[in-house]
SERO-4910 file (N, C-alpha, C, O; in steps of 0.05 Angstrom, whole numbers):
BEGIN
 pado doro    nc1    nc2    nc3   cac1   cac2   cac3    cc1    cc2    cc3    oc1    oc2    oc3
  Met    A    433   1404    630    453   1398    611    475   1379    622    486   1363    607
  Gln    A    480   1382    647    501   1366    659    492   1337    665    509   1319    668
  Asp    A    466   1333    667    456   1306    673    457   1289    648    443   1294    628
  Val    A    474   1269    648    478   1253    624    453   1237    616    451   1227    594
  Asn    A    434   1236    635    409   1223    628    393   1239    608    374   1229    595
  Asn    A    400   1265    605    387   1282    585    401   1283    559    393   1298    541
  His    A    422   1267    556    438   1268    531    427   1248    511    414   1228    520
  Pro    A    430   1251    486    445   1274    473    429   1299    474    404   1299    477
  Leu    A    443   1321    472    431   1348    473    431   1360    445    448   1355    428
  Leu    A    411   1376    439    411   1392    415    410   1421    424    390   1430    436
  Ile    A    431   1436    419    433   1464    425    438   1479    399    457   1473    385
  His    A    421   1498    393    425   1512    368    412   1540    370    396   1546    387
  Cys    A    421   1556    352    409   1582    347    408   1586    317    414   1568    302
  Arg    A    402   1609    308    399   1614    280    423   1605    263    419   1591    243
  Arg    A    446   1612    271    470   1605    255    488   1584    269    506   1572    257
  Gly    A    483   1580    295    498   1560    309    527   1568    316    544   1550    318
  Lys    A    532   1594    318    559   1602    324    562   1617    350    574   1607    369
  His    A    550   1640    352    555   1658    375    540   1650    400    553   1643    420
  Arg    A    514   1650    399    499   1643    424    504   1614    430    508   1607    454
  Thr    A    503   1597    411    508   1568    416    537   1564    425    542   1549    444
  Gly    A    555   1578    413    583   1575    420    588   1584    449    604   1571    463
  Cys    A    575   1606    457    578   1615    485    566   1595    504    578   1589    525
  Leu    A    543   1585    498    530   1565    516    547   1540    518    551   1530    540
  Val    A    556   1530    496    572   1506    496    599   1511    511    608   1494    526
  Gly    A    610   1535    506    635   1542    520    632   1542    550    649   1533    564
  Cys    A    609   1553    559    604   1553    588    599   1525    599    608   1518    620
  Leu    A    586   1509    583    582   1481    591    609   1467    593    614   1452    612
  Arg    A    626   1471    573    653   1459    574    668   1468    599    682   1452    611
  Lys    A    665   1493    606    678   1503    630    667   1489    654    683   1482    673
  Met    A    641   1485    655    629   1470    678    640   1441    678    641   1428    699
  Gln    A    647   1431    655    658   1403    653    688   1403    658    701   1382    656
  Arg    A    698   1426    666    726   1430    673    746   1426    650    768   1417    654
  Trp    A    737   1434    626    756   1434    604    775   1457    607    769   1477    620
  Tyr    A    799   1454    597    818   1476    596    807   1498    577    795   1492    557
  Leu    A    812   1523    584    803   1545    567    814   1543    539    800   1549    520
  Ser    A    839   1534    536    850   1532    509    834   1512    492    831   1516    468
  Ser    A    825   1490    504    809   1470    490    781   1481    484    771   1476    462
  Ile    A    770   1496    502    744   1509    498    746   1528    474    729   1528    456
  Phe    A    767   1544    474    770   1564    453    776   1551    426    768   1560    405
  Asp    A    791   1529    426    796   1514    402    770   1504    390    766   1506    365
  Glu    A    753   1492    406    728   1482    397    710   1505    386    698   1503    365
  Tyr    A    709   1527    401    694   1551    393    703   1560    366    687   1565    348
  Gln    A    729   1563    362    741   1573    337    734   1554    314    728   1563    291
  Arg    A    735   1528    319    730   1508    298    702   1512    287    698   1509    262
  Phe    A    683   1518    304    655   1521    294    648   1549    286    632   1553    267
  Ala    A    660   1569    298    653   1597    291    669   1607    267    660   1624    253
  Gly    A    692   1595    263    709   1602    240    715   1632    239    723   1644    259
  Ala    A    712   1643    215    719   1672    211    700   1690    227    706   1714    231
  Lys    A    678   1679    237    658   1695    252    663   1695    282    647   1706    297
  Ala    A    685   1683    291    692   1682    319    694   1711    330    704   1729    317
  Arg    A    685   1714    355    685   1740    368    702   1739    394    698   1720    410
  Val    A    719   1758    397    735   1760    422    716   1764    446    721   1753    467
  Ser    A    694   1779    442    676   1784    463    663   1758    473    657   1755    497
  Asp    A    658   1739    455    647   1713    463    667   1698    480    659   1686    501
  Gln    A    692   1698    472    712   1685    487    716   1697    515    720   1683    535
  Arg    A    714   1724    516    716   1737    542    693   1729    560    696   1725    584
  Phe    A    669   1728    548    645   1719    564    650   1691    575    645   1687    599
  Ile    A    659   1673    559    664   1646    568    685   1646    590    682   1633    611
  Glu    A    706   1661    586    728   1662    605    719   1673    632    727   1663    653
  Arg    A    701   1692    632    691   1705    656    667   1691    669    659   1697    691
  Phe    A    656   1671    655    634   1656    666    641   1643    692    661   1629    694
  Asp    A    625   1648    712    631   1639    740    618   1612    744    593   1610    748
  Val    A    633   1591    743    623   1564    745    610   1560    773    591   1545    776
  Ser    A    621   1573    793    611   1569    820    582   1580    823    568   1572    842
  Ser    A    573   1597    805    546   1607    807    525   1589    794    501   1594    797
  Ser    A    534   1568    781    515   1550    767    507   1527    786    523   1518    802
  Lys    A    483   1518    782    473   1495    798    484   1470    786    487   1468    762
  Arg    A    489   1451    802    498   1425    793    477   1404    797    481   1381    790
***
């Protein structure tokens, strides 16, 4: 996902909110986005279906454990 040679990316799940939102949130964290910006983007797409548990998952995602 981080290799721009693989872009554009299509990431989706059944509804495109929770699993996709978590994955994209973790990607944004790897891209060194501020958590506030990550959560703003997540909220924009998840809307009323946003989950605090998803945001906690993204917040706790350990970037150092991912391969670059």
